[in-house]
N, C-alpha and C positions, 0 to 999 in steps of 0.2 A: 558396456555402455556408461555412461558419466554418472559418477555417485550424485546423485542429488543431494544427499544428506552430507557433502565435503565440506560444510559451514555451520554447520549447525549437529545437534546433540540426539543421537540416535538411540531410542529406548526399544528393545526386542522384548517380545513375550507379552504372552498375556495378560500376567499376574504383573508384571513390571509397568505394562501400560495402564492398567488399571487402577494400579497404586498412585503414578504420576497422575493420573485425571482426579481420582479422588482428593490428593493434593492439594490440586489446583492449578499445576504446571500448566500454564500455556503451552499447547499443541498448530504448530504449523498445520502439520498436515499427518494422515493414518491412513500406511497402505494394509492392506487387506489380501489375501490369498483370493485369486479368481473362483468363483464358485463356492468359495467356504460356507460352512454349513453350521449349526448349531447354537443355541442360546448364548453361549460366553460369546464369541464373536458378533451377533446381532447387538448384544448389550456394551459391549463396548464401540462399536460402531455408532449405538443412539448417545451412549455417554459423549463421544468425540465432536459428534455433528452438535449435542446442544452446549457445548464449551466451546463451538464457535470455530472450529479445525475443517479442515479440507478432507472428505474422507475420497480413496481412490482404490478402485480394485485392479489387481496385477497379481501375474503369473506367480508360480514358486519361486521359477528360476532366477525372476527380477526379484523379489524380495531377499533370495538367498545372498544376491548380491548388493543391494541395499544395506540389507543387516550386517552382512559380513559373516553370514552365519546361517547354518541350514536350521538350528533350532530355535527358530523363531515362532512356531505354534502359526504361522497362517497372520501375525502382526506387527507392523512395524512403525513406531513415531519418530516423529521430526520434530523434538520438542524448540519451541520456541524459545531464542536467545532473550526477547523484551517481552515484558508484558504489555500486549495492546490496550490504548484506552477505548471509551466508548464515544461515540460522536456528540450523542447530546451530553457528555461531562464536557469535552471541548469546547460546545457551543457554550455552553454553560459557565465555564471557565472565562472565555473570552468575552462573555457580557459583561462580567465582574470586573475584569481588568480596567474599564475608562478607554480603551482603546479600540478603533473600529478594527470590528470583527475581522481577522487574515487568515484564512485555509488553504493550503494548497491540496489540490486534488489530482492523485497519480492515475491516469487511464490507462490501466497497465505497462508499466514502466516493467521489462525483463531482465534486465542488466542490472544487479545488485550494486555494483558500483554508480550507476546515474542514480539508483534511489537513495542510494548514501549521500551523494553530493545533492542532491536534492533537499534532503533534509540538512544539509549544512547550512545551505544557503537559506532555508527557512527558518530556520533558527537564528543564525546572524542578522537577517531582517525584522525580525522580531516576530513571525509569524505565529498564532496559538496552537494550529497542529497540523498534523500531514495525514491525509486520508488514502489508502490504498484499499482496493480489491480484494478478495480470498482469492478469487482464482484467473488463471491468466496474468499471475502478476508475480513477481521479484516480493516474497515475505523479505523480512528484518533479519538477514542472517550475519552471518560474522563480517563478509566481506562486504555487506552495505553497512555496520556497526562502523569500521575501520575507514570507508570511503569518507563515512560522516564525521571524521576527527573529534571524535566523542559528543557531537551534537546527538547522537540517537537519546542518550543520558537526560537529554533534558528536552526533548521535545515529545508531545504528547502524539502519538502514532493510531489513530484508529482502523481496523482492517472492514472492511464492510460487504455484506455479499451481493448490492446490487448499487452501482454507482450512478444510476438514474436515481433511484428513490436516495440515495444521500443526498443529491441536489436539492432533490425536494426540500426535503430536510431542512438544509440550511437556507433555502429560498423560501420558509414557511418563518423560519430565526430572524429575518431581514435581510440576508446578502444576498447581493448581485453576481452572477455565474460568469468569469473572464474566460473566454478556452483558448488557448495559443494555437492559432492554426493560418498558416502558409499564405491561405487563398481570404483570410478574415477581411470584413468591410471597414474593421476600425482600426485604425494605427494606433501601438503602444502608447504613442505621443500624445494620442487624444483618449484614449480611457481612463475615464474618473477612477483609478483607485485607491483615491483617497476613500471611499465609501466602504460602507462593510463589503468584503469582496471574498471570493474561492475563486482561484486563481487553477482552470486546468489545465494538464499537461499530458498529451495522448504520447503511445509507445513508440519507442524510437525508429520502428518500421513504418508503423501505417498514421501513426498520428492520433487527434481525438477519433474516437468511433462514430457511427454515423447518430446513433441513439444518445449517445453523451452529448454529439454539436445540440442536438435538437434540446436539450436542458439549460444550454448556455443563452445568456442575455445577451452577452455581447464575442462577436468573435474576434479575437484582437491579432493583427499582423504585424510581425516585429519588423521597420524597415530594416531591408539590406540593400547594398549598394555593389556588391561582388557579383560575380556569375553564379555561386552557389549560392542556392536560394533555400536553404535551410541549414537549423543549428541543432546539434546534440539536444537532448531532451533537458538536461540538467544546466545548460547554457541559458537555455530558454527560460528556463523556471527561475533563474538568477537574476537574465531581464526584467523580467515581469516583475520578482520580488521587489529589486531595488526601483522599479518605476514608482510600485506603492509609497515604498519607504520615501521616496524622497517625496512626492504629493504630500506624504501625512506631515511632513518634516514642514513643510513651505510656509 
């Protein structure tokens, strides 16, 4: 099986993971032995969830492979390479910036290179933050950081449990939600991205999910003249971001 920790820092064993959590180390994922019992494992799982980690049960053979050892004591963690921000902090910083808030929402980007490229474009276009879901999404791995060309170090990235709830929170803060969709009714050139905006970019294969689309105020279509009527997710994000930048500079 592919090593899901190839890009990250592996923390192996109950004591090591407990101390990492106690020290406030950000954890992307916690893998537990399926059917594992005992207060220690339950306590570690509870602490990891409270810290925002995704907890996944898997079999012992997979844990051996993931941790690179059989001495994992039923627990292996992927330590995040970047500390995540909170969405309220991003919105507060955007409000204090004096510029209309601009946030990019990644609705299930699975390729870390695409995620890194989106972070790079967001930073270059002056976005205040990037939002990614905790599940069914690439975390900010070494590959994503490399693809961002250093932009990840300068960009606030929030990891949220539910994209729909995050969109609702942004709407309450006065942002309008613009989803990039091939069948959108609003051409990009007519989308008023000069206003406070959250730009939603869907996954590479499926695009913006139905429930996420229902939370969008505008479904934006990027005009294309060729025979291929789809773009890479990171390219779509860059076009939307730079249209927002152009309108705000006008």
